[in-house]
N, CA, C and O atoms as a MOPAC input file, in Angstrom:
PM7 MOZYME 1SCF
protein

 N      0.84000 1    -1.11500 1     0.00000 1
 C      0.00000 1     0.00000 1     0.00000 1
 C      0.90100 1     1.19600 1     0.00000 1
 O      1.63900 1     1.37900 1     0.96800 1
 N      0.89800 1     1.85100 1    -0.80200 1
 C      1.85800 1     2.93100 1    -0.87100 1
 C      1.23400 1     4.19200 1    -1.38100 1
 O      0.31500 1     4.76000 1    -0.79100 1
 N      1.74800 1     4.59200 1    -2.45700 1
 C      1.35800 1     5.88300 1    -2.99700 1
 C      0.26700 1     5.76700 1    -4.06200 1
 O      0.23300 1     6.57800 1    -4.98800 1
 N     -0.60300 1     4.80400 1    -3.95600 1
 C     -1.64900 1     4.67000 1    -4.96700 1
 C     -2.84400 1     5.55000 1    -4.60800 1
 O     -3.11600 1     5.78900 1    -3.43100 1
 N     -3.53500 1     6.01700 1    -5.60400 1
 C     -4.70300 1     6.87200 1    -5.40600 1
 C     -5.95100 1     6.03300 1    -5.67000 1
 O     -6.04300 1     5.35000 1    -6.69100 1
 N     -6.88600 1     6.08600 1    -4.76600 1
 C     -8.13100 1     5.35100 1    -4.92600 1
 C     -9.04600 1     6.11800 1    -5.87500 1
 O     -9.11300 1     7.34600 1    -5.83000 1
 N     -9.73900 1     5.39000 1    -6.72400 1
 C    -10.68300 1     6.02300 1    -7.64400 1
 C    -11.97500 1     6.40600 1    -6.92900 1
 O    -12.78900 1     7.14400 1    -7.48400 1
 N    -12.17400 1     5.91900 1    -5.71600 1
 C    -13.37100 1     6.23500 1    -4.95000 1
 C    -13.30700 1     7.62100 1    -4.34500 1
 O    -14.33400 1     8.22400 1    -4.03400 1
 N    -12.10300 1     8.11600 1    -4.18100 1
 C    -11.96900 1     9.44200 1    -3.59300 1
 C    -12.41900 1    10.48000 1    -4.60500 1
 O    -12.12900 1    10.36800 1    -5.79600 1
 N    -13.12000 1    11.47900 1    -4.12900 1
 C    -13.59900 1    12.52700 1    -5.01000 1
 C    -12.48000 1    13.48000 1    -5.39100 1
 O    -11.41700 1    13.50000 1    -4.76900 1
 N    -12.73200 1    14.24700 1    -6.39700 1
 C    -11.76900 1    15.24900 1    -6.82200 1
 C    -11.71300 1    16.33900 1    -5.77000 1
 O    -12.70300 1    16.57600 1    -5.07700 1
 N    -10.59800 1    16.99400 1    -5.63600 1
 C    -10.49700 1    18.06400 1    -4.64300 1
 C    -11.49700 1    19.17000 1    -4.96800 1
 O    -11.72000 1    19.50500 1    -6.13200 1
 N    -12.08900 1    19.72300 1    -3.92500 1
 C    -13.08700 1    20.77000 1    -4.11100 1
 C    -12.44100 1    22.04100 1    -4.63300 1
 O    -11.33200 1    22.40800 1    -4.24500 1
 N    -13.16800 1    22.70000 1    -5.52400 1
 C    -12.66400 1    23.94800 1    -6.08000 1
 C    -12.83100 1    25.04000 1    -5.03900 1
 O    -13.86200 1    25.12100 1    -4.37100 1
 N    -11.84700 1    25.84900 1    -4.90900 1
 C    -11.89200 1    26.94100 1    -3.94100 1
 C    -12.47800 1    28.16000 1    -4.63300 1
 O    -12.01500 1    28.56700 1    -5.69900 1
 N    -13.50500 1    28.74000 1    -4.01500 1
 C    -14.14600 1    29.90800 1    -4.60400 1
 C    -13.53300 1    31.17400 1    -4.02000 1
 O    -13.11900 1    31.23200 1    -2.86200 1
 N    -13.50000 1    32.15600 1    -4.86100 1
 C    -13.02900 1    33.45200 1    -4.38800 1
 C    -14.16900 1    34.11600 1    -3.63900 1
 O    -15.32400 1    33.74400 1    -3.84800 1
 N    -13.90000 1    35.06700 1    -2.78800 1
 C    -14.96400 1    35.75800 1    -2.05300 1
 C    -15.99800 1    36.39600 1    -2.98200 1
 O    -17.17800 1    36.46200 1    -2.63800 1
 N    -15.56800 1    36.86200 1    -4.15000 1
 C    -16.50900 1    37.47900 1    -5.08300 1
 C    -17.50100 1    36.44400 1    -5.62400 1
 O    -18.68800 1    36.73300 1    -5.76800 1
 N    -17.00400 1    35.23000 1    -5.92300 1
 C    -17.88000 1    34.17400 1    -6.42300 1
 C    -18.87700 1    33.74100 1    -5.34500 1
 O    -20.04700 1    33.50000 1    -5.64100 1
 N    -18.41200 1    33.64200 1    -4.09400 1
 C    -19.29200 1    33.26300 1    -2.99200 1
 C    -20.40800 1    34.28800 1    -2.81300 1
 O    -21.56500 1    33.92900 1    -2.59800 1
 N    -20.04600 1    35.57000 1    -2.90300 1
 C    -21.02900 1    36.63500 1    -2.72700 1
 C    -22.05700 1    36.60800 1    -3.86400 1
 O    -23.24700 1    36.80100 1    -3.61400 1
 N    -21.62400 1    36.37600 1    -5.09100 1
 C    -22.53400 1    36.31300 1    -6.23100 1
 C    -23.48900 1    35.12300 1    -6.08100 1
 O    -24.66800 1    35.22400 1    -6.42000 1
 N    -22.98000 1    34.00400 1    -5.57500 1
 C    -23.81400 1    32.82000 1    -5.37000 1
 C    -24.86700 1    33.07300 1    -4.29600 1
 O    -26.01000 1    32.63900 1    -4.44000 1
 N    -24.49900 1    33.76900 1    -3.22400 1
 C    -25.44200 1    34.08300 1    -2.15600 1
 C    -26.54300 1    35.01700 1    -2.65800 1
 O    -27.70300 1    34.87100 1    -2.27100 1
 N    -26.18900 1    35.96900 1    -3.51100 1
 C    -27.17200 1    36.89400 1    -4.06200 1
 C    -28.18500 1    36.12100 1    -4.91400 1
 O    -29.38400 1    36.39700 1    -4.85700 1
 N    -27.69900 1    35.14500 1    -5.71000 1
 C    -28.60200 1    34.33400 1    -6.52500 1
 C    -29.57300 1    33.55200 1    -5.65100 1
 O    -30.76400 1    33.47900 1    -5.95700 1
 N    -29.07500 1    32.97000 1    -4.57100 1
 C    -29.92200 1    32.19600 1    -3.66300 1
 C    -30.97300 1    33.09600 1    -3.03400 1
 O    -32.13800 1    32.70900 1    -2.94200 1
 N    -30.58400 1    34.29000 1    -2.60000 1
 C    -31.52700 1    35.21200 1    -1.97400 1
 C    -32.61800 1    35.64900 1    -2.94900 1
 O    -33.78900 1    35.72300 1    -2.57800 1
 N    -32.24100 1    35.93500 1    -4.18200 1
 C    -33.25100 1    36.37500 1    -5.14400 1
 C    -34.21500 1    35.23900 1    -5.47300 1
 O    -35.40300 1    35.48600 1    -5.68600 1
 N    -33.72400 1    33.99400 1    -5.52000 1
 C    -34.61800 1    32.86600 1    -5.76300 1
 C    -35.61000 1    32.70300 1    -4.61900 1
 O    -36.78600 1    32.43600 1    -4.86200 1
 N    -35.15200 1    32.86100 1    -3.36100 1
 C    -36.02900 1    32.74700 1    -2.20000 1
 C    -37.07600 1    33.85800 1    -2.19800 1
 O    -38.23400 1    33.61800 1    -1.85500 1
 N    -36.67800 1    35.06500 1    -2.57600 1
 C    -37.61500 1    36.18700 1    -2.60500 1
 C    -38.71900 1    35.94500 1    -3.63000 1
 O    -39.88700 1    36.23100 1    -3.37000 1
 N    -38.34300 1    35.41400 1    -4.80100 1
 C    -39.37200 1    35.17300 1    -5.81400 1
 C    -40.32200 1    34.07200 1    -5.37200 1
 O    -41.51400 1    34.13200 1    -5.67400 1
 N    -39.81900 1    33.06700 1    -4.66400 1
 C    -40.68800 1    32.00700 1    -4.15700 1
 C    -41.64100 1    32.57800 1    -3.11900 1
 O    -42.82600 1    32.24600 1    -3.13000 1
 N    -41.15200 1    33.43400 1    -2.21600 1
 C    -41.99600 1    34.04000 1    -1.19300 1
 C    -43.05100 1    34.95100 1    -1.81100 1
 O    -44.17100 1    35.03000 1    -1.30700 1
 N    -42.70800 1    35.63400 1    -2.88900 1
 C    -43.65900 1    36.52500 1    -3.54200 1
 C    -44.77100 1    35.73600 1    -4.22900 1
 O    -45.90600 1    36.20800 1    -4.29800 1
 N    -44.46300 1    34.54300 1    -4.73700 1
 C    -45.45500 1    33.75700 1    -5.45400 1
 C    -46.41200 1    33.04000 1    -4.51400 1
 O    -47.56200 1    32.81400 1    -4.89100 1
 N    -45.99600 1    32.67600 1    -3.31800 1
 C    -46.82900 1    31.90500 1    -2.40800 1
 C    -48.14400 1    32.59200 1    -2.04900 1
 O    -49.18100 1    31.93000 1    -2.11100 1
 N    -48.17400 1    33.88000 1    -1.67400 1
 C    -49.46500 1    34.48700 1    -1.33200 1
 C    -50.44700 1    34.49600 1    -2.50300 1
 O    -51.65300 1    34.36000 1    -2.29300 1
 N    -49.95600 1    34.65200 1    -3.71400 1
 C    -50.84000 1    34.65400 1    -4.87200 1
 C    -51.49700 1    33.29500 1    -5.05500 1
 O    -52.67100 1    33.21200 1    -5.41700 1
 N    -50.73600 1    32.21800 1    -4.80200 1
 C    -51.28700 1    30.88100 1    -4.94400 1
 C    -52.37400 1    30.63600 1    -3.91300 1
 O    -53.38100 1    29.99900 1    -4.22300 1
 N    -52.19200 1    31.13000 1    -2.68700 1
 C    -53.18000 1    30.94700 1    -1.63800 1
 C    -54.48000 1    31.66800 1    -1.97800 1
 O    -55.56400 1    31.14100 1    -1.73000 1
 N    -54.37800 1    32.85800 1    -2.54100 1
 C    -55.56800 1    33.61900 1    -2.90300 1
 C    -56.30200 1    32.97000 1    -4.07300 1
 O    -57.53000 1    33.02700 1    -4.14800 1
 N    -55.54800 1    32.35200 1    -4.98800 1
 C    -56.14800 1    31.77700 1    -6.18200 1
 C    -56.94800 1    30.51400 1    -5.86900 1
 O    -57.91400 1    30.20300 1    -6.56600 1
 N    -56.55100 1    29.78100 1    -4.82000 1
 C    -57.24300 1    28.54200 1    -4.48200 1
 C    -58.54200 1    28.84700 1    -3.74600 1
 O    -58.52700 1    29.43000 1    -2.66200 1
 N    -59.64800 1    28.45700 1    -4.32900 1
 C    -60.95100 1    28.64500 1    -3.69800 1
 C    -61.43100 1    27.29200 1    -3.18500 1
 O    -61.33500 1    26.28400 1    -3.88400 1
 N    -61.93600 1    27.28000 1    -1.98800 1
 C    -62.41300 1    26.04400 1    -1.39400 1
 C    -63.88000 1    25.86300 1    -1.76100 1
 O    -64.71900 1    26.71200 1    -1.46200 1
 N    -64.17000 1    24.75800 1    -2.40500 1
 C    -65.52600 1    24.44400 1    -2.81100 1
 C    -65.96100 1    23.20700 1    -2.04100 1
 O    -65.30700 1    22.16500 1    -2.09200 1
 N    -67.05500 1    23.33400 1    -1.33800 1
 C    -67.56300 1    22.21700 1    -0.55900 1
 C    -68.74700 1    21.59900 1    -1.29500 1
 O    -69.76400 1    22.25700 1    -1.51900 1
 N    -68.60800 1    20.35000 1    -1.66200 1
 C    -69.64200 1    19.65300 1    -2.40700 1
 C    -70.34300 1    18.68500 1    -1.45800 1
 O    -69.70600 1    17.84400 1    -0.82300 1
 N    -71.65300 1    18.81700 1    -1.37400 1
 C    -72.43300 1    17.95100 1    -0.49900 1
 C    -73.61800 1    17.39000 1    -1.26500 1
 O    -74.08300 1    17.97300 1    -2.24400 1
 N    -74.08600 1    16.26400 1    -0.80500 1
 C    -75.30800 1    15.67400 1    -1.33000 1
 C    -76.30700 1    15.60600 1    -0.19200 1
 O    -75.98400 1    15.92700 1     0.95200 1
 N    -77.49300 1    15.19600 1    -0.50200 1
 C    -78.51900 1    15.08200 1     0.53500 1
 C    -78.09300 1    14.02000 1     1.54500 1
 O    -77.55900 1    12.98100 1     1.15800 1
 N    -78.31700 1    14.26400 1     2.81400 1
 C    -77.93200 1    13.27000 1     3.82200 1
 C    -78.84300 1    12.04800 1     3.77500 1
 O    -79.90700 1    12.07400 1     3.15600 1
 N    -78.41700 1    10.99600 1     4.42700 1
 C    -79.18600 1     9.75700 1     4.47700 1
 C    -80.50700 1    10.01200 1     5.19000 1
 O    -80.54600 1    10.68300 1     6.22100 1
 N    -81.57400 1     9.47900 1     4.64200 1
 C    -82.89600 1     9.61700 1     5.24000 1
 C    -83.44800 1     8.21500 1     5.47900 1
 O    -83.56500 1     7.42400 1     4.54300 1
 N    -83.79100 1     7.90600 1     6.73800 1
 C    -84.25000 1     6.55700 1     7.08100 1
 C    -85.56900 1     6.20100 1     6.40600 1
 O    -85.91100 1     5.02200 1     6.32200 1
 N    -86.31000 1     7.18000 1     5.92700 1
 C    -87.57100 1     6.89000 1     5.23600 1
 C    -87.34100 1     6.27000 1     3.86600 1
 O    -88.24900 1     5.67000 1     3.29000 1
 N    -86.12000 1     6.41400 1     3.33900 1
 C    -85.81300 1     5.93500 1     1.99000 1
 C    -84.55500 1     5.06400 1     2.02100 1
 O    -83.49600 1     5.50000 1     1.57000 1
 N    -84.65800 1     3.83500 1     2.54800 1
 C    -83.46400 1     3.00800 1     2.71300 1
 C    -82.98400 1     2.30900 1     1.44200 1
 O    -81.82800 1     1.89100 1     1.38200 1
 N    -83.82500 1     2.17300 1     0.44100 1
 C    -83.43600 1     1.42400 1    -0.75200 1
 C    -82.54600 1     2.26500 1    -1.65900 1
 O    -82.34700 1     3.45700 1    -1.42300 1
 N    -82.01800 1     1.63600 1    -2.68900 1
 C    -81.13100 1     2.34500 1    -3.60300 1
 C    -81.89000 1     3.22800 1    -4.58700 1
 O    -81.31700 1     4.18000 1    -5.11700 1
 N    -83.15900 1     2.93900 1    -4.84200 1
 C    -83.95900 1     3.75800 1    -5.74100 1
 C    -84.35800 1     5.04000 1    -4.99700 1
 O    -85.11300 1     4.99300 1    -4.02600 1
 N    -83.84800 1     6.16300 1    -5.45700 1
 C    -84.05300 1     7.42700 1    -4.76300 1
 C    -85.14300 1     8.29700 1    -5.39100 1
 O    -85.22200 1     9.48800 1    -5.09100 1
 N    -85.97700 1     7.73100 1    -6.24900 1
 C    -87.02200 1     8.51000 1    -6.92000 1
 C    -88.00700 1     9.09900 1    -5.91400 1
 O    -88.37100 1    10.27100 1    -6.01600 1
 N    -88.43400 1     8.30600 1    -4.96000 1
 C    -89.39000 1     8.80300 1    -3.96100 1
 C    -88.73100 1     9.86400 1    -3.07300 1
 O    -89.35600 1    10.86000 1    -2.70900 1
 N    -87.47400 1     9.63400 1    -2.73600 1
 C    -86.72100 1    10.61100 1    -1.93600 1
 C    -86.64600 1    11.94300 1    -2.68200 1
 O    -86.85100 1    13.00400 1    -2.09300 1
 N    -86.35500 1    11.88100 1    -3.96700 1
 C    -86.27600 1    13.07400 1    -4.81100 1
 C    -87.61300 1    13.81100 1    -4.81800 1
 O    -87.66100 1    15.02000 1    -4.59100 1
 N    -88.69000 1    13.08500 1    -5.07600 1
 C    -90.03200 1    13.67500 1    -5.14300 1
 C    -90.41600 1    14.32100 1    -3.81200 1
 O    -90.98800 1    15.41100 1    -3.79100 1
 N    -90.10400 1    13.65300 1    -2.70800 1
 C    -90.44000 1    14.17400 1    -1.38200 1
 C    -89.66600 1    15.44500 1    -1.07600 1
 O    -90.23700 1    16.41100 1    -0.57100 1
 N    -88.36800 1    15.45800 1    -1.37800 1
 C    -87.55900 1    16.66200 1    -1.12100 1
 C    -88.03600 1    17.83300 1    -1.98100 1
 O    -88.04800 1    18.97600 1    -1.52400 1
 N    -88.42500 1    17.55100 1    -3.21200 1
 C    -88.94600 1    18.59700 1    -4.09700 1
 C    -90.21800 1    19.20200 1    -3.50000 1
 O    -90.36300 1    20.42300 1    -3.45000 1
 N    -91.13500 1    18.35000 1    -3.05000 1
 C    -92.37300 1    18.82200 1    -2.42400 1
 C    -92.10400 1    19.55100 1    -1.11000 1
 O    -92.74400 1    20.56100 1    -0.82000 1
 N    -91.15700 1    19.04300 1    -0.31100 1
 C    -90.82900 1    19.70000 1     0.95700 1
 C    -90.28300 1    21.10400 1     0.72000 1
 O    -90.54900 1    22.01900 1     1.50000 1
 N    -89.51300 1    21.27100 1    -0.36600 1
 C    -88.99100 1    22.60300 1    -0.67900 1
 C    -90.13800 1    23.56500 1    -0.97600 1
 O    -90.16500 1    24.67200 1    -0.43900 1
 N    -91.07800 1    23.16100 1    -1.81900 1
 C    -92.17500 1    24.06800 1    -2.16900 1
 C    -93.13600 1    24.28400 1    -1.00600 1
 O    -93.75800 1    25.34200 1    -0.91000 1
 N    -93.26600 1    23.31500 1    -0.13800 1
 C    -94.05900 1    23.50500 1     1.08100 1
 C    -93.38300 1    24.54600 1     1.96900 1
 O    -94.03900 1    25.45400 1     2.47900 1
 N    -92.07200 1    24.41100 1     2.15000 1
 C    -91.30900 1    25.36000 1     2.96600 1
 C    -91.35400 1    26.75200 1     2.34200 1
 O    -91.50800 1    27.75400 1     3.04000 1
 N    -91.21800 1    26.80000 1     1.02600 1
 C    -91.25200 1    28.08100 1     0.31500 1
 C    -92.60000 1    28.76800 1     0.50200 1
 O    -92.66000 1    29.99400 1     0.59300 1
 N    -93.67500 1    27.99900 1     0.55900 1
 C    -95.00400 1    28.56100 1     0.77000 1
 C    -95.20600 1    29.07900 1     2.18200 1
 O    -95.91800 1    30.06100 1     2.39300 1
 N    -94.57700 1    28.42000 1     3.15500 1
 C    -94.73900 1    28.81800 1     4.55300 1
 C    -93.73900 1    29.88200 1     4.99100 1
 O    -94.05100 1    30.72900 1     5.82900 1
 N    -92.54800 1    29.83600 1     4.42600 1
 C    -91.47000 1    30.74800 1     4.81600 1
 C    -90.89800 1    31.40500 1     3.56900 1
 O    -91.40900 1    31.24300 1     2.46100 1
 N    -89.82100 1    32.15200 1     3.78700 1
 C    -89.11900 1    32.78000 1     2.67600 1
 C    -88.21200 1    31.74600 1     2.00500 1
 O    -87.69500 1    30.84900 1     2.67200 1
 N    -88.02100 1    31.86800 1     0.70800 1
 C    -87.18300 1    30.92200 1    -0.03700 1
 C    -85.74000 1    30.93300 1     0.45500 1
 O    -85.04800 1    29.91900 1     0.35900 1
 N    -85.27700 1    32.06600 1     0.98100 1
 C    -83.89200 1    32.16300 1     1.44200 1
 C    -83.71000 1    31.64600 1     2.86800 1
 O    -82.61200 1    31.73300 1     3.41700 1
 N    -84.76200 1    31.11300 1     3.46800 1
 C    -84.66800 1    30.51900 1     4.80600 1
 C    -83.71500 1    29.31600 1     4.74600 1
 O    -83.76600 1    28.54600 1     3.78700 1
 N    -82.85500 1    29.14400 1     5.74600 1
 C    -81.88800 1    28.02900 1     5.71100 1
 C    -82.53900 1    26.65100 1     5.56200 1
 O    -81.98300 1    25.77300 1     4.90200 1
 N    -83.70300 1    26.46000 1     6.16600 1
 C    -84.38700 1    25.17300 1     6.04600 1
 C    -84.82200 1    24.94100 1     4.59500 1
 O    -84.68100 1    23.83800 1     4.06700 1
 N    -85.34800 1    25.98700 1     3.96000 1
 C    -85.77400 1    25.86200 1     2.56200 1
 C    -84.57000 1    25.64100 1     1.64300 1
 O    -84.64500 1    24.86800 1     0.68700 1
 N    -83.46800 1    26.32100 1     1.93700 1
 C    -82.25900 1    26.13400 1     1.14000 1
 C    -81.75900 1    24.69700 1     1.24500 1
 O    -81.26400 1    24.13300 1     0.26900 1
 N    -81.89300 1    24.10400 1     2.44000 1
 C    -81.49600 1    22.70200 1     2.62300 1
 C    -82.30700 1    21.79700 1     1.69800 1
 O    -81.74100 1    20.95200 1     1.00500 1
 N    -83.63000 1    21.97100 1     1.68500 1
 C    -84.48300 1    21.13700 1     0.83500 1
 C    -84.16400 1    21.35000 1    -0.64500 1
 O    -84.16400 1    20.40300 1    -1.43200 1
 N    -83.89600 1    22.58900 1    -1.00800 1
 C    -83.58000 1    22.88300 1    -2.40300 1
 C    -82.26900 1    22.20800 1    -2.81500 1
 O    -82.19200 1    21.60300 1    -3.88500 1
 N    -81.24700 1    22.31000 1    -1.97600 1
 C    -79.97200 1    21.65200 1    -2.28300 1
 C    -80.14400 1    20.14000 1    -2.33600 1
 O    -79.53300 1    19.46500 1    -3.16500 1
 N    -80.98500 1    19.61200 1    -1.43900 1
 C    -81.19700 1    18.16200 1    -1.39900 1
 C    -81.85200 1    17.67000 1    -2.68600 1
 O    -81.38000 1    16.70400 1    -3.28600 1
 N    -82.93700 1    18.32100 1    -3.12000 1
 C    -83.59900 1    17.80900 1    -4.33000 1
 C    -82.76100 1    18.06200 1    -5.57200 1
 O    -82.81000 1    17.27700 1    -6.51800 1
 N    -81.99200 1    19.14500 1    -5.58600 1
 C    -81.14100 1    19.40000 1    -6.75100 1
 C    -79.99900 1    18.39100 1    -6.85600 1
 O    -79.53600 1    18.09400 1    -7.95700 1
 N    -79.54400 1    17.86600 1    -5.72400 1
 C    -78.45400 1    16.89100 1    -5.77900 1
 C    -78.95700 1    15.48100 1    -6.07300 1
 O    -78.19600 1    14.65200 1    -6.57300 1
 N    -80.21600 1    15.19400 1    -5.77500 1
 C    -80.75600 1    13.84300 1    -5.97400 1
 C    -81.49900 1    13.71400 1    -7.30100 1
 O    -81.31800 1    12.73200 1    -8.02000 1
 N    -82.32800 1    14.69200 1    -7.62700 1
 C    -83.23500 1    14.58400 1    -8.77500 1
 C    -82.51500 1    14.82600 1   -10.09800 1
 O    -81.65700 1    15.70500 1   -10.18600 1
 N    -82.86100 1    14.05100 1   -11.12700 1
 C    -82.35300 1    14.34300 1   -12.47200 1
 C    -82.91500 1    15.68600 1   -12.96000 1
 O    -84.05900 1    16.03200 1   -12.66600 1
 N    -82.11300 1    16.42200 1   -13.69500 1
 C    -82.52000 1    17.74600 1   -14.18400 1
 C    -83.77600 1    17.67900 1   -15.05200 1
 O    -84.60600 1    18.58800 1   -15.01300 1
 N    -83.92000 1    16.60600 1   -15.83600 1
 C    -85.09000 1    16.47900 1   -16.70300 1
 C    -86.37700 1    16.42700 1   -15.87300 1
 O    -87.39000 1    17.01800 1   -16.24900 1
 N    -86.32700 1    15.72600 1   -14.76100 1
 C    -87.50700 1    15.63300 1   -13.89200 1
 C    -87.87000 1    16.99900 1   -13.33300 1
 O    -89.03400 1    17.40200 1   -13.34600 1
 N    -86.86000 1    17.70400 1   -12.84200 1
 C    -87.11200 1    19.01300 1   -12.22600 1
 C    -87.67900 1    19.97700 1   -13.25900 1
 O    -88.61400 1    20.72400 1   -12.97000 1
 N    -87.11300 1    19.96200 1   -14.46900 1
 C    -87.63000 1    20.83600 1   -15.52700 1
 C    -89.08700 1    20.50000 1   -15.85100 1
 O    -89.91300 1    21.40000 1   -15.99800 1
 N    -89.40100 1    19.21300 1   -15.96300 1
 C    -90.77300 1    18.78600 1   -16.27000 1
 C    -91.72000 1    19.17700 1   -15.13400 1
 O    -92.82400 1    19.66000 1   -15.38500 1
 N    -91.29300 1    18.97000 1   -13.89000 1
 C    -92.13000 1    19.32300 1   -12.74300 1
 C    -92.36400 1    20.82800 1   -12.67100 1
 O    -93.46700 1    21.27400 1   -12.35600 1
 N    -91.32300 1    21.61400 1   -12.96400 1
 C    -91.48800 1    23.07300 1   -12.95200 1
 C    -92.46700 1    23.51800 1   -14.04200 1
 O    -93.27600 1    24.42100 1   -13.82700 1
 N    -92.38600 1    22.87600 1   -15.21500 1
 C    -93.33300 1    23.19400 1   -16.28800 1
 C    -94.76200 1    22.83300 1   -15.87300 1
 O    -95.70100 1    23.57400 1   -16.16400 1
 N    -94.92300 1    21.70500 1   -15.19800 1
 C    -96.24900 1    21.30000 1   -14.73000 1
 C    -96.77100 1    22.27300 1   -13.67600 1
 O    -97.96200 1    22.58100 1   -13.65800 1
 N    -95.90800 1    22.74900 1   -12.81500 1
 C    -96.32400 1    23.72100 1   -11.78900 1
 C    -96.81000 1    25.01400 1   -12.45300 1
 O    -97.81900 1    25.59200 1   -12.05000 1
 N    -96.06800 1    25.45600 1   -13.48300 1
 C    -96.44900 1    26.68000 1   -14.19200 1
 C    -97.77700 1    26.49400 1   -14.94300 1
 O    -98.58700 1    27.41900 1   -15.01300 1
 N    -97.99200 1    25.30700 1   -15.49900 1
 C    -99.21600 1    25.03500 1   -16.26300 1
 C   -100.40400 1    24.71400 1   -15.35500 1
 O   -101.54400 1    24.67600 1   -15.81900 1
 N   -100.14700 1    24.48300 1   -14.07300 1
 C   -101.22100 1    24.16400 1   -13.14100 1
 C   -101.62000 1    22.70100 1   -13.14500 1
 O   -102.67300 1    22.35000 1   -12.61500 1
 N   -100.80200 1    21.84300 1   -13.73000 1
 C   -101.11600 1    20.41400 1   -13.79300 1
 C   -100.25700 1    19.58400 1   -12.84600 1
 O   -100.20600 1    18.36100 1   -12.96900 1
 N    -99.59800 1    20.22200 1   -11.92500 1
 C    -98.71600 1    19.51900 1   -10.98200 1
 C    -99.56000 1    18.65800 1   -10.04000 1
 O   -100.46100 1    19.17500 1    -9.37900 1
 N    -99.28000 1    17.33700 1    -9.96800 1
 C   -100.08200 1    16.45500 1    -9.12000 1
 C    -99.70800 1    16.52600 1    -7.63600 1
 O   -100.39600 1    15.95200 1    -6.79100 1
 N    -98.63400 1    17.22000 1    -7.32900 1
 C    -98.19600 1    17.30500 1    -5.93600 1
 C    -99.10500 1    18.18000 1    -5.09600 1
 O    -99.95400 1    18.90600 1    -5.61300 1
 N    -98.91100 1    18.09700 1    -3.80200 1
 C    -99.75800 1    18.81300 1    -2.85600 1
 C    -99.42500 1    20.31300 1    -2.80600 1
 O   -100.31600 1    21.13100 1    -2.57900 1
 N    -98.20000 1    20.66600 1    -3.00900 1
 C    -97.78600 1    22.06400 1    -2.80700 1
 C    -97.38000 1    22.72300 1    -4.09800 1
 O    -97.00600 1    23.89600 1    -4.10100 1

């Protein structure tokens, strides 16, 4: 074992002059500043959207939700008749029937209500 050099040893590190070190630090600082400037914009751009469906109702345990849809639709119009449409209880019924009922049904039911041929109670 003598004067042999191992290939596993890395090459000697290059020595930087103080000017090179200072220039490198300035680059690092400017990169950090740009990252900090971008973060608040990303937070403002992200909007939280909460998606909910109608909660489980023990009156409608089966997988066919047609009756549940019809009942929630009627409950909304009953609530709307008794209270203001913007009442939180009425808004709950409206969100529930809109999440369960197919749009075609709601459109047809609304047309029937306007024509006076709606078979529902309310």
